C-alpha positions as CSV (number, residue, x, y, z in Angstrom):
1,M,-69.0,40.9,-68.9
2,N,-71.1,38.5,-66.9
3,N,-71.8,39.6,-63.3
4,A,-73.3,36.4,-62.1
5,T,-73.0,35.6,-58.4
6,T,-72.5,32.2,-56.9
7,K,-74.8,31.3,-54.0
8,I,-72.9,29.5,-51.3
9,T,-74.8,27.4,-48.9
10,A,-73.6,26.1,-45.6
11,T,-73.8,22.3,-45.0
12,P,-73.9,21.3,-41.3
13,I,-71.2,18.7,-40.4
14,T,-72.5,15.8,-38.3
15,F,-70.5,13.3,-36.4
16,A,-71.8,9.7,-36.4
17,P,-69.5,7.5,-34.3
18,I,-68.7,4.1,-35.9
19,F,-69.6,1.5,-33.2
20,T,-68.4,-1.5,-35.2
21,H,-66.8,-3.4,-32.3
22,L,-69.7,-3.4,-29.9
23,K,-73.2,-4.8,-30.1
24,L,-75.8,-2.2,-29.3
25,K,-78.2,-3.2,-26.6
26,K,-80.2,-0.1,-27.4
27,N,-80.0,2.8,-29.8
28,T,-77.3,5.3,-28.8
29,S,-79.8,8.2,-29.0
30,M,-81.8,6.4,-26.2
31,M,-78.8,6.2,-23.9
32,S,-78.2,8.5,-21.0
33,K,-75.0,10.7,-21.2
34,A,-73.3,8.4,-18.7
35,E,-74.2,5.2,-20.7
36,F,-73.1,6.8,-23.9
37,R,-69.8,7.9,-22.5
38,A,-69.1,4.4,-21.1
39,F,-70.0,3.0,-24.4
40,V,-67.6,5.3,-26.3
41,K,-64.8,4.4,-23.9
42,E,-65.3,0.7,-24.4
43,D,-65.4,1.2,-28.2
44,F,-62.1,3.0,-28.1
45,R,-60.6,0.3,-25.8
46,I,-61.7,-2.5,-28.0
47,H,-60.5,-0.7,-31.1
48,I,-57.0,-0.1,-29.5
49,E,-56.8,-3.8,-28.5
50,L,-57.5,-4.8,-32.1
51,K,-54.9,-2.4,-33.4
52,L,-52.1,-3.5,-31.0
53,S,-51.0,-6.3,-33.4
54,T,-50.3,-3.7,-36.1
55,L,-48.2,-1.4,-34.0
56,E,-44.4,-1.5,-34.3
57,H,-41.9,-1.6,-31.5
58,G,-39.8,1.6,-31.0
59,V,-42.4,3.8,-32.8
60,I,-44.1,6.6,-30.9
61,Y,-47.9,6.8,-31.2
62,T,-50.6,9.1,-30.1
63,L,-54.1,7.8,-29.5
64,K,-55.2,9.4,-32.8
65,K,-52.4,7.6,-34.7
66,M,-53.3,4.3,-33.1
67,C,-57.0,4.6,-33.8
68,G,-56.6,5.6,-37.5
69,K,-58.1,8.5,-39.3
70,S,-61.5,7.1,-40.1
71,F,-62.2,5.9,-36.6
72,W,-60.8,9.0,-34.9
73,N,-62.8,11.4,-37.2
74,S,-66.0,9.5,-36.7
75,H,-66.1,10.7,-33.1
76,H,-66.8,14.3,-32.1
77,P,-63.7,16.1,-30.7
78,A,-65.4,16.6,-27.3
79,A,-66.3,12.8,-27.2
80,R,-62.6,11.9,-27.6
81,R,-61.3,13.4,-24.3
82,G,-62.9,10.9,-22.0
83,P,-61.7,7.8,-23.9
84,G,-58.2,9.4,-24.0
85,R,-58.1,9.6,-20.2
86,Y,-59.5,6.1,-20.0
87,I,-56.8,4.7,-22.3
88,S,-54.2,6.6,-20.3
89,Q,-55.6,5.0,-17.1
90,L,-55.5,1.5,-18.6
91,V,-51.9,2.0,-19.5
92,K,-51.0,3.2,-16.0
93,E,-52.8,0.1,-14.6
94,G,-50.9,-2.2,-17.0
95,R,-54.0,-3.4,-18.7
96,L,-52.7,-2.4,-22.1
97,P,-49.2,-3.4,-23.3
98,L,-48.2,0.2,-23.8
99,I,-45.7,2.6,-22.2
100,S,-46.8,6.2,-21.6
101,L,-44.1,8.8,-22.6
102,E,-44.3,11.5,-20.0
103,N,-41.7,14.0,-21.1
104,N,-43.0,15.2,-24.5
105,S,-43.7,18.7,-25.8
106,S,-47.0,17.6,-27.5
107,K,-50.4,18.3,-26.0
108,S,-51.4,14.7,-26.9
109,K,-50.2,11.8,-24.8
110,Q,-47.7,9.6,-26.5
111,Y,-47.3,5.8,-26.2
112,M,-44.9,3.0,-27.3
113,L,-45.3,-0.7,-27.2
114,K,-43.7,-2.4,-24.2
């Protein structure tokens, strides 16, 4: 009987946001926290605006569902809260053609096309 053991090594997971919609004026690692947060918010806003044409009327969406799996997962979970609030504010101000659904049991905000 062979008693060989398998060595398991941990691989760190890194999040590298995909900033495909914005032209970088400087490297994101050189930005202040405030600059980086503003940059991420704008990246989410532009991404949502580009995705609006693919959304269907009468369908309920979360921000995660609107963004798509690859874009959503490219941002660290902590970095998604600010853009979520920002998108919610844009919807309240009428700057995005979405309706916020207030009475839901989900922790995530839900939206529909106007």
